[in-house]
mmCIF entry with sequence, helices, sheets and N, C-alpha, C, O atoms, coordinates in Angstrom:
data_MODEL
# 
_entry.id   MODEL 
# 
_entity.id                         1 
_entity.type                       polymer 
_entity.pdbx_number_of_molecules   1 
# 
_entity_poly.entity_id                      1 
_entity_poly.type                           'polypeptide(L)' 
_entity_poly.nstd_linkage                   no 
_entity_poly.nstd_monomer                   no 
_entity_poly.pdbx_seq_one_letter_code       MAQTKLGKKHICESCGTKFYDFGKPNPVCPSCGAQAEGEAS 
_entity_poly.pdbx_seq_one_letter_code_can   MAQTKLGKKHICESCGTKFYDFGKPNPVCPSCGAQAEGEAS 
_entity_poly.pdbx_strand_id                 A 
# 
loop_
_entity_poly_seq.entity_id 
_entity_poly_seq.num 
_entity_poly_seq.mon_id 
_entity_poly_seq.hetero 
1 1  MET n 
1 2  ALA n 
1 3  GLN n 
1 4  THR n 
1 5  LYS n 
1 6  LEU n 
1 7  GLY n 
1 8  LYS n 
1 9  LYS n 
1 10 HIS n 
1 11 ILE n 
1 12 CYS n 
1 13 GLU n 
1 14 SER n 
1 15 CYS n 
1 16 GLY n 
1 17 THR n 
1 18 LYS n 
1 19 PHE n 
1 20 TYR n 
1 21 ASP n 
1 22 PHE n 
1 23 GLY n 
1 24 LYS n 
1 25 PRO n 
1 26 ASN n 
1 27 PRO n 
1 28 VAL n 
1 29 CYS n 
1 30 PRO n 
1 31 SER n 
1 32 CYS n 
1 33 GLY n 
1 34 ALA n 
1 35 GLN n 
1 36 ALA n 
1 37 GLU n 
1 38 GLY n 
1 39 GLU n 
1 40 ALA n 
1 41 SER n 
# 
_struct_asym.id          A 
_struct_asym.entity_id   1 
# 
_struct_conf.conf_type_id            HELX_P 
_struct_conf.id                      HELX_P1 
_struct_conf.pdbx_PDB_helix_id       AA1 
_struct_conf.beg_label_comp_id       THR 
_struct_conf.beg_label_asym_id       A 
_struct_conf.beg_label_seq_id        4 
_struct_conf.pdbx_beg_PDB_ins_code   ? 
_struct_conf.end_label_comp_id       LEU 
_struct_conf.end_label_asym_id       A 
_struct_conf.end_label_seq_id        6 
_struct_conf.pdbx_end_PDB_ins_code   ? 
_struct_conf.beg_auth_comp_id        THR 
_struct_conf.beg_auth_asym_id        A 
_struct_conf.beg_auth_seq_id         4 
_struct_conf.end_auth_comp_id        LEU 
_struct_conf.end_auth_asym_id        A 
_struct_conf.end_auth_seq_id         6 
_struct_conf.pdbx_PDB_helix_class    5 
_struct_conf.details                 ? 
_struct_conf.pdbx_PDB_helix_length   3 
# 
_struct_conf_type.id          HELX_P 
_struct_conf_type.criteria    ? 
_struct_conf_type.reference   ? 
# 
_struct_sheet.id               AA1 
_struct_sheet.type             ? 
_struct_sheet.number_strands   3 
_struct_sheet.details          ? 
# 
loop_
_struct_sheet_order.sheet_id 
_struct_sheet_order.range_id_1 
_struct_sheet_order.range_id_2 
_struct_sheet_order.offset 
_struct_sheet_order.sense 
AA1 1 2 ? anti-parallel 
AA1 2 3 ? anti-parallel 
# 
loop_
_struct_sheet_range.sheet_id 
_struct_sheet_range.id 
_struct_sheet_range.beg_label_comp_id 
_struct_sheet_range.beg_label_asym_id 
_struct_sheet_range.beg_label_seq_id 
_struct_sheet_range.pdbx_beg_PDB_ins_code 
_struct_sheet_range.end_label_comp_id 
_struct_sheet_range.end_label_asym_id 
_struct_sheet_range.end_label_seq_id 
_struct_sheet_range.pdbx_end_PDB_ins_code 
_struct_sheet_range.beg_auth_comp_id 
_struct_sheet_range.beg_auth_asym_id 
_struct_sheet_range.beg_auth_seq_id 
_struct_sheet_range.end_auth_comp_id 
_struct_sheet_range.end_auth_asym_id 
_struct_sheet_range.end_auth_seq_id 
AA1 1 LYS A 18 ? TYR A 20 ? LYS A 18 TYR A 20 
AA1 2 LYS A 9  ? ILE A 11 ? LYS A 9  ILE A 11 
AA1 3 GLY A 38 ? GLU A 39 ? GLY A 38 GLU A 39 
# 
loop_
_atom_site.group_PDB 
_atom_site.id 
_atom_site.type_symbol 
_atom_site.label_atom_id 
_atom_site.label_alt_id 
_atom_site.label_comp_id 
_atom_site.label_asym_id 
_atom_site.label_entity_id 
_atom_site.label_seq_id 
_atom_site.pdbx_PDB_ins_code 
_atom_site.Cartn_x 
_atom_site.Cartn_y 
_atom_site.Cartn_z 
_atom_site.occupancy 
_atom_site.B_iso_or_equiv 
_atom_site.pdbx_formal_charge 
_atom_site.auth_seq_id 
_atom_site.auth_comp_id 
_atom_site.auth_asym_id 
_atom_site.auth_atom_id 
_atom_site.pdbx_PDB_model_num 
ATOM 1   N N  . MET A 1 1  ? 91.805  109.502 107.541 1.00 0.00 ? 1  MET A N  1 
ATOM 2   C CA . MET A 1 1  ? 91.740  108.073 107.320 1.00 0.00 ? 1  MET A CA 1 
ATOM 3   C C  . MET A 1 1  ? 92.901  107.645 106.434 1.00 0.00 ? 1  MET A C  1 
ATOM 4   O O  . MET A 1 1  ? 93.187  108.296 105.429 1.00 0.00 ? 1  MET A O  1 
ATOM 5   N N  . ALA A 1 2  ? 93.557  106.577 106.792 1.00 0.00 ? 2  ALA A N  1 
ATOM 6   C CA . ALA A 1 2  ? 94.699  106.074 106.038 1.00 0.00 ? 2  ALA A CA 1 
ATOM 7   C C  . ALA A 1 2  ? 94.234  105.406 104.748 1.00 0.00 ? 2  ALA A C  1 
ATOM 8   O O  . ALA A 1 2  ? 93.174  104.782 104.706 1.00 0.00 ? 2  ALA A O  1 
ATOM 9   N N  . GLN A 1 3  ? 95.024  105.542 103.721 1.00 0.00 ? 3  GLN A N  1 
ATOM 10  C CA . GLN A 1 3  ? 94.711  104.885 102.458 1.00 0.00 ? 3  GLN A CA 1 
ATOM 11  C C  . GLN A 1 3  ? 95.159  103.433 102.547 1.00 0.00 ? 3  GLN A C  1 
ATOM 12  O O  . GLN A 1 3  ? 96.349  103.159 102.704 1.00 0.00 ? 3  GLN A O  1 
ATOM 13  N N  . THR A 1 4  ? 94.229  102.514 102.449 1.00 0.00 ? 4  THR A N  1 
ATOM 14  C CA . THR A 1 4  ? 94.545  101.104 102.650 1.00 0.00 ? 4  THR A CA 1 
ATOM 15  C C  . THR A 1 4  ? 95.419  100.530 101.548 1.00 0.00 ? 4  THR A C  1 
ATOM 16  O O  . THR A 1 4  ? 96.160  99.583  101.809 1.00 0.00 ? 4  THR A O  1 
ATOM 17  N N  . LYS A 1 5  ? 95.372  101.052 100.333 1.00 0.00 ? 5  LYS A N  1 
ATOM 18  C CA . LYS A 1 5  ? 96.189  100.484 99.274  1.00 0.00 ? 5  LYS A CA 1 
ATOM 19  C C  . LYS A 1 5  ? 97.680  100.804 99.440  1.00 0.00 ? 5  LYS A C  1 
ATOM 20  O O  . LYS A 1 5  ? 98.522  100.209 98.769  1.00 0.00 ? 5  LYS A O  1 
ATOM 21  N N  . LEU A 1 6  ? 97.999  101.735 100.327 1.00 0.00 ? 6  LEU A N  1 
ATOM 22  C CA . LEU A 1 6  ? 99.397  102.042 100.614 1.00 0.00 ? 6  LEU A CA 1 
ATOM 23  C C  . LEU A 1 6  ? 99.947  101.172 101.731 1.00 0.00 ? 6  LEU A C  1 
ATOM 24  O O  . LEU A 1 6  ? 101.155 101.157 101.967 1.00 0.00 ? 6  LEU A O  1 
ATOM 25  N N  . GLY A 1 7  ? 99.084  100.454 102.412 1.00 0.00 ? 7  GLY A N  1 
ATOM 26  C CA . GLY A 1 7  ? 99.520  99.622  103.525 1.00 0.00 ? 7  GLY A CA 1 
ATOM 27  C C  . GLY A 1 7  ? 99.604  100.426 104.803 1.00 0.00 ? 7  GLY A C  1 
ATOM 28  O O  . GLY A 1 7  ? 98.973  101.474 104.934 1.00 0.00 ? 7  GLY A O  1 
ATOM 29  N N  . LYS A 1 8  ? 100.392 99.927  105.748 1.00 0.00 ? 8  LYS A N  1 
ATOM 30  C CA . LYS A 1 8  ? 100.551 100.596 107.038 1.00 0.00 ? 8  LYS A CA 1 
ATOM 31  C C  . LYS A 1 8  ? 101.671 101.624 106.970 1.00 0.00 ? 8  LYS A C  1 
ATOM 32  O O  . LYS A 1 8  ? 102.630 101.481 106.212 1.00 0.00 ? 8  LYS A O  1 
ATOM 33  N N  . LYS A 1 9  ? 101.520 102.667 107.785 1.00 0.00 ? 9  LYS A N  1 
ATOM 34  C CA . LYS A 1 9  ? 102.539 103.711 107.846 1.00 0.00 ? 9  LYS A CA 1 
ATOM 35  C C  . LYS A 1 9  ? 103.544 103.334 108.927 1.00 0.00 ? 9  LYS A C  1 
ATOM 36  O O  . LYS A 1 9  ? 103.154 102.946 110.028 1.00 0.00 ? 9  LYS A O  1 
ATOM 37  N N  . HIS A 1 10 ? 104.825 103.443 108.626 1.00 0.00 ? 10 HIS A N  1 
ATOM 38  C CA . HIS A 1 10 ? 105.897 103.086 109.556 1.00 0.00 ? 10 HIS A CA 1 
ATOM 39  C C  . HIS A 1 10 ? 106.845 104.253 109.745 1.00 0.00 ? 10 HIS A C  1 
ATOM 40  O O  . HIS A 1 10 ? 106.896 105.171 108.927 1.00 0.00 ? 10 HIS A O  1 
ATOM 41  N N  . ILE A 1 11 ? 107.601 104.205 110.842 1.00 0.00 ? 11 ILE A N  1 
ATOM 42  C CA . ILE A 1 11 ? 108.671 105.160 111.107 1.00 0.00 ? 11 ILE A CA 1 
ATOM 43  C C  . ILE A 1 11 ? 109.956 104.359 111.303 1.00 0.00 ? 11 ILE A C  1 
ATOM 44  O O  . ILE A 1 11 ? 110.008 103.458 112.140 1.00 0.00 ? 11 ILE A O  1 
ATOM 45  N N  . CYS A 1 12 ? 110.973 104.682 110.543 1.00 0.00 ? 12 CYS A N  1 
ATOM 46  C CA . CYS A 1 12 ? 112.261 103.994 110.656 1.00 0.00 ? 12 CYS A CA 1 
ATOM 47  C C  . CYS A 1 12 ? 112.908 104.358 111.990 1.00 0.00 ? 12 CYS A C  1 
ATOM 48  O O  . CYS A 1 12 ? 113.017 105.536 112.330 1.00 0.00 ? 12 CYS A O  1 
ATOM 49  N N  . GLU A 1 13 ? 113.332 103.359 112.737 1.00 0.00 ? 13 GLU A N  1 
ATOM 50  C CA . GLU A 1 13 ? 113.988 103.604 114.028 1.00 0.00 ? 13 GLU A CA 1 
ATOM 51  C C  . GLU A 1 13 ? 115.416 104.113 113.861 1.00 0.00 ? 13 GLU A C  1 
ATOM 52  O O  . GLU A 1 13 ? 115.969 104.717 114.779 1.00 0.00 ? 13 GLU A O  1 
ATOM 53  N N  . SER A 1 14 ? 116.012 103.874 112.702 1.00 0.00 ? 14 SER A N  1 
ATOM 54  C CA . SER A 1 14 ? 117.389 104.315 112.459 1.00 0.00 ? 14 SER A CA 1 
ATOM 55  C C  . SER A 1 14 ? 117.481 105.785 112.056 1.00 0.00 ? 14 SER A C  1 
ATOM 56  O O  . SER A 1 14 ? 118.284 106.539 112.606 1.00 0.00 ? 14 SER A O  1 
ATOM 57  N N  . CYS A 1 15 ? 116.648 106.188 111.086 1.00 0.00 ? 15 CYS A N  1 
ATOM 58  C CA . CYS A 1 15 ? 116.778 107.550 110.562 1.00 0.00 ? 15 CYS A CA 1 
ATOM 59  C C  . CYS A 1 15 ? 115.539 108.419 110.758 1.00 0.00 ? 15 CYS A C  1 
ATOM 60  O O  . CYS A 1 15 ? 115.597 109.624 110.513 1.00 0.00 ? 15 CYS A O  1 
ATOM 61  N N  . GLY A 1 16 ? 114.411 107.835 111.196 1.00 0.00 ? 16 GLY A N  1 
ATOM 62  C CA . GLY A 1 16 ? 113.211 108.610 111.475 1.00 0.00 ? 16 GLY A CA 1 
ATOM 63  C C  . GLY A 1 16 ? 112.328 108.890 110.270 1.00 0.00 ? 16 GLY A C  1 
ATOM 64  O O  . GLY A 1 16 ? 111.356 109.636 110.382 1.00 0.00 ? 16 GLY A O  1 
ATOM 65  N N  . THR A 1 17 ? 112.645 108.308 109.121 1.00 0.00 ? 17 THR A N  1 
ATOM 66  C CA . THR A 1 17 ? 111.842 108.507 107.924 1.00 0.00 ? 17 THR A CA 1 
ATOM 67  C C  . THR A 1 17 ? 110.486 107.834 108.068 1.00 0.00 ? 17 THR A C  1 
ATOM 68  O O  . THR A 1 17 ? 110.395 106.699 108.534 1.00 0.00 ? 17 THR A O  1 
ATOM 69  N N  . LYS A 1 18 ? 109.429 108.542 107.665 1.00 0.00 ? 18 LYS A N  1 
ATOM 70  C CA . LYS A 1 18 ? 108.084 107.968 107.669 1.00 0.00 ? 18 LYS A CA 1 
ATOM 71  C C  . LYS A 1 18 ? 107.802 107.435 106.266 1.00 0.00 ? 18 LYS A C  1 
ATOM 72  O O  . LYS A 1 18 ? 108.084 108.107 105.273 1.00 0.00 ? 18 LYS A O  1 
ATOM 73  N N  . PHE A 1 19 ? 107.239 106.215 106.185 1.00 0.00 ? 19 PHE A N  1 
ATOM 74  C CA . PHE A 1 19 ? 106.938 105.613 104.894 1.00 0.00 ? 19 PHE A CA 1 
ATOM 75  C C  . PHE A 1 19 ? 105.850 104.562 105.032 1.00 0.00 ? 19 PHE A C  1 
ATOM 76  O O  . PHE A 1 19 ? 105.560 104.101 106.137 1.00 0.00 ? 19 PHE A O  1 
ATOM 77  N N  . TYR A 1 20 ? 105.248 104.184 103.915 1.00 0.00 ? 20 TYR A N  1 
ATOM 78  C CA . TYR A 1 20 ? 104.234 103.136 103.872 1.00 0.00 ? 20 TYR A CA 1 
ATOM 79  C C  . TYR A 1 20 ? 104.876 101.834 103.405 1.00 0.00 ? 20 TYR A C  1 
ATOM 80  O O  . TYR A 1 20 ? 105.837 101.848 102.637 1.00 0.00 ? 20 TYR A O  1 
ATOM 81  N N  . ASP A 1 21 ? 104.332 100.694 103.880 1.00 0.00 ? 21 ASP A N  1 
ATOM 82  C CA . ASP A 1 21 ? 104.915 99.394  103.537 1.00 0.00 ? 21 ASP A CA 1 
ATOM 83  C C  . ASP A 1 21 ? 104.315 98.755  102.286 1.00 0.00 ? 21 ASP A C  1 
ATOM 84  O O  . ASP A 1 21 ? 104.802 97.714  101.846 1.00 0.00 ? 21 ASP A O  1 
ATOM 85  N N  . PHE A 1 22 ? 103.273 99.348  101.701 1.00 0.00 ? 22 PHE A N  1 
ATOM 86  C CA . PHE A 1 22 ? 102.610 98.830  100.504 1.00 0.00 ? 22 PHE A CA 1 
ATOM 87  C C  . PHE A 1 22 ? 102.164 97.381  100.667 1.00 0.00 ? 22 PHE A C  1 
ATOM 88  O O  . PHE A 1 22 ? 102.102 96.629  99.695  1.00 0.00 ? 22 PHE A O  1 
ATOM 89  N N  . GLY A 1 23 ? 101.852 96.993  101.909 1.00 0.00 ? 23 GLY A N  1 
ATOM 90  C CA . GLY A 1 23 ? 101.346 95.657  102.192 1.00 0.00 ? 23 GLY A CA 1 
ATOM 91  C C  . GLY A 1 23 ? 102.403 94.572  102.263 1.00 0.00 ? 23 GLY A C  1 
ATOM 92  O O  . GLY A 1 23 ? 102.066 93.393  102.367 1.00 0.00 ? 23 GLY A O  1 
ATOM 93  N N  . LYS A 1 24 ? 103.666 94.942  102.209 1.00 0.00 ? 24 LYS A N  1 
ATOM 94  C CA . LYS A 1 24 ? 104.749 93.953  102.262 1.00 0.00 ? 24 LYS A CA 1 
ATOM 95  C C  . LYS A 1 24 ? 104.912 93.443  103.692 1.00 0.00 ? 24 LYS A C  1 
ATOM 96  O O  . LYS A 1 24 ? 104.748 94.213  104.639 1.00 0.00 ? 24 LYS A O  1 
ATOM 97  N N  . PRO A 1 25 ? 105.234 92.155  103.866 1.00 0.00 ? 25 PRO A N  1 
ATOM 98  C CA . PRO A 1 25 ? 105.345 91.591  105.215 1.00 0.00 ? 25 PRO A CA 1 
ATOM 99  C C  . PRO A 1 25 ? 106.556 92.097  106.008 1.00 0.00 ? 25 PRO A C  1 
ATOM 100 O O  . PRO A 1 25 ? 106.483 92.184  107.234 1.00 0.00 ? 25 PRO A O  1 
ATOM 101 N N  . ASN A 1 26 ? 107.663 92.432  105.341 1.00 0.00 ? 26 ASN A N  1 
ATOM 102 C CA . ASN A 1 26 ? 108.882 92.904  106.008 1.00 0.00 ? 26 ASN A CA 1 
ATOM 103 C C  . ASN A 1 26 ? 109.258 94.270  105.453 1.00 0.00 ? 26 ASN A C  1 
ATOM 104 O O  . ASN A 1 26 ? 110.064 94.359  104.526 1.00 0.00 ? 26 ASN A O  1 
ATOM 105 N N  . PRO A 1 27 ? 108.681 95.348  106.012 1.00 0.00 ? 27 PRO A N  1 
ATOM 106 C CA . PRO A 1 27 ? 108.960 96.684  105.477 1.00 0.00 ? 27 PRO A CA 1 
ATOM 107 C C  . PRO A 1 27 ? 110.413 97.105  105.680 1.00 0.00 ? 27 PRO A C  1 
ATOM 108 O O  . PRO A 1 27 ? 110.997 96.888  106.742 1.00 0.00 ? 27 PRO A O  1 
ATOM 109 N N  . VAL A 1 28 ? 110.981 97.710  104.641 1.00 0.00 ? 28 VAL A N  1 
ATOM 110 C CA . VAL A 1 28 ? 112.359 98.194  104.670 1.00 0.00 ? 28 VAL A CA 1 
ATOM 111 C C  . VAL A 1 28 ? 112.339 99.685  104.371 1.00 0.00 ? 28 VAL A C  1 
ATOM 112 O O  . VAL A 1 28 ? 111.660 100.131 103.446 1.00 0.00 ? 28 VAL A O  1 
ATOM 113 N N  . CYS A 1 29 ? 113.076 100.444 105.146 1.00 0.00 ? 29 CYS A N  1 
ATOM 114 C CA . CYS A 1 29 ? 113.147 101.893 104.973 1.00 0.00 ? 29 CYS A CA 1 
ATOM 115 C C  . CYS A 1 29 ? 113.728 102.238 103.595 1.00 0.00 ? 29 CYS A C  1 
ATOM 116 O O  . CYS A 1 29 ? 114.806 101.756 103.247 1.00 0.00 ? 29 CYS A O  1 
ATOM 117 N N  . PRO A 1 30 ? 113.030 103.061 102.809 1.00 0.00 ? 30 PRO A N  1 
ATOM 118 C CA . PRO A 1 30 ? 113.546 103.445 101.497 1.00 0.00 ? 30 PRO A CA 1 
ATOM 119 C C  . PRO A 1 30 ? 114.726 104.411 101.580 1.00 0.00 ? 30 PRO A C  1 
ATOM 120 O O  . PRO A 1 30 ? 115.458 104.570 100.603 1.00 0.00 ? 30 PRO A O  1 
ATOM 121 N N  . SER A 1 31 ? 114.918 105.049 102.712 1.00 0.00 ? 31 SER A N  1 
ATOM 122 C CA . SER A 1 31 ? 115.982 106.016 102.886 1.00 0.00 ? 31 SER A CA 1 
ATOM 123 C C  . SER A 1 31 ? 117.314 105.384 103.270 1.00 0.00 ? 31 SER A C  1 
ATOM 124 O O  . SER A 1 31 ? 118.348 105.682 102.671 1.00 0.00 ? 31 SER A O  1 
ATOM 125 N N  . CYS A 1 32 ? 117.282 104.496 104.288 1.00 0.00 ? 32 CYS A N  1 
ATOM 126 C CA . CYS A 1 32 ? 118.544 103.923 104.774 1.00 0.00 ? 32 CYS A CA 1 
ATOM 127 C C  . CYS A 1 32 ? 118.642 102.403 104.627 1.00 0.00 ? 32 CYS A C  1 
ATOM 128 O O  . CYS A 1 32 ? 119.718 101.837 104.820 1.00 0.00 ? 32 CYS A O  1 
ATOM 129 N N  . GLY A 1 33 ? 117.537 101.739 104.290 1.00 0.00 ? 33 GLY A N  1 
ATOM 130 C CA . GLY A 1 33 ? 117.562 100.296 104.075 1.00 0.00 ? 33 GLY A CA 1 
ATOM 131 C C  . GLY A 1 33 ? 117.377 99.453  105.336 1.00 0.00 ? 33 GLY A C  1 
ATOM 132 O O  . GLY A 1 33 ? 117.467 98.227  105.278 1.00 0.00 ? 33 GLY A O  1 
ATOM 133 N N  . ALA A 1 34 ? 117.122 100.093 106.463 1.00 0.00 ? 34 ALA A N  1 
ATOM 134 C CA . ALA A 1 34 ? 116.943 99.354  107.726 1.00 0.00 ? 34 ALA A CA 1 
ATOM 135 C C  . ALA A 1 34 ? 115.553 98.739  107.776 1.00 0.00 ? 34 ALA A C  1 
ATOM 136 O O  . ALA A 1 34 ? 114.613 99.256  107.173 1.00 0.00 ? 34 ALA A O  1 
ATOM 137 N N  . GLN A 1 35 ? 115.433 97.638  108.497 1.00 0.00 ? 35 GLN A N  1 
ATOM 138 C CA . GLN A 1 35 ? 114.135 96.989  108.701 1.00 0.00 ? 35 GLN A CA 1 
ATOM 139 C C  . GLN A 1 35 ? 113.321 97.835  109.673 1.00 0.00 ? 35 GLN A C  1 
ATOM 140 O O  . GLN A 1 35 ? 113.790 98.143  110.769 1.00 0.00 ? 35 GLN A O  1 
ATOM 141 N N  . ALA A 1 36 ? 112.113 98.212  109.286 1.00 0.00 ? 36 ALA A N  1 
ATOM 142 C CA . ALA A 1 36 ? 111.262 99.061  110.125 1.00 0.00 ? 36 ALA A CA 1 
ATOM 143 C C  . ALA A 1 36 ? 110.471 98.225  111.111 1.00 0.00 ? 36 ALA A C  1 
ATOM 144 O O  . ALA A 1 36 ? 109.929 97.180  110.750 1.00 0.00 ? 36 ALA A O  1 
ATOM 145 N N  . GLU A 1 37 ? 110.398 98.681  112.363 1.00 0.00 ? 37 GLU A N  1 
ATOM 146 C CA . GLU A 1 37 ? 109.650 97.988  113.405 1.00 0.00 ? 37 GLU A CA 1 
ATOM 147 C C  . GLU A 1 37 ? 108.476 98.822  113.877 1.00 0.00 ? 37 GLU A C  1 
ATOM 148 O O  . GLU A 1 37 ? 107.396 98.286  114.122 1.00 0.00 ? 37 GLU A O  1 
ATOM 149 N N  . GLY A 1 38 ? 108.673 100.133 114.009 1.00 0.00 ? 38 GLY A N  1 
ATOM 150 C CA . GLY A 1 38 ? 107.642 101.012 114.549 1.00 0.00 ? 38 GLY A CA 1 
ATOM 151 C C  . GLY A 1 38 ? 106.544 101.291 113.557 1.00 0.00 ? 38 GLY A C  1 
ATOM 152 O O  . GLY A 1 38 ? 106.748 101.193 112.347 1.00 0.00 ? 38 GLY A O  1 
ATOM 153 N N  . GLU A 1 39 ? 105.376 101.639 114.065 1.00 0.00 ? 39 GLU A N  1 
ATOM 154 C CA . GLU A 1 39 ? 104.256 102.011 113.209 1.00 0.00 ? 39 GLU A CA 1 
ATOM 155 C C  . GLU A 1 39 ? 103.758 103.392 113.625 1.00 0.00 ? 39 GLU A C  1 
ATOM 156 O O  . GLU A 1 39 ? 103.526 103.649 114.806 1.00 0.00 ? 39 GLU A O  1 
ATOM 157 N N  . ALA A 1 40 ? 103.600 104.260 112.659 1.00 0.00 ? 40 ALA A N  1 
ATOM 158 C CA . ALA A 1 40 ? 103.144 105.619 112.936 1.00 0.00 ? 40 ALA A CA 1 
ATOM 159 C C  . ALA A 1 40 ? 101.655 105.633 113.181 1.00 0.00 ? 40 ALA A C  1 
ATOM 160 O O  . ALA A 1 40 ? 100.934 104.737 112.742 1.00 0.00 ? 40 ALA A O  1 
ATOM 161 N N  . SER A 1 41 ? 101.201 106.637 113.874 1.00 0.00 ? 41 SER A N  1 
ATOM 162 C CA . SER A 1 41 ? 99.762  106.758 114.108 1.00 0.00 ? 41 SER A CA 1 
ATOM 163 C C  . SER A 1 41 ? 99.125  107.680 113.099 1.00 0.00 ? 41 SER A C  1 
ATOM 164 O O  . SER A 1 41 ? 97.915  107.902 113.142 1.00 0.00 ? 41 SER A O  1 
# 
């Protein structure tokens, strides 16, 4: 089960880094700074 306080899990389309958005409306990859579109399962 995903931890809801971390927000949704995303995968950066540019570099493949997996990260959580912490509930922010426009998630940005912490590794490369690209806007994340995909969501991990």
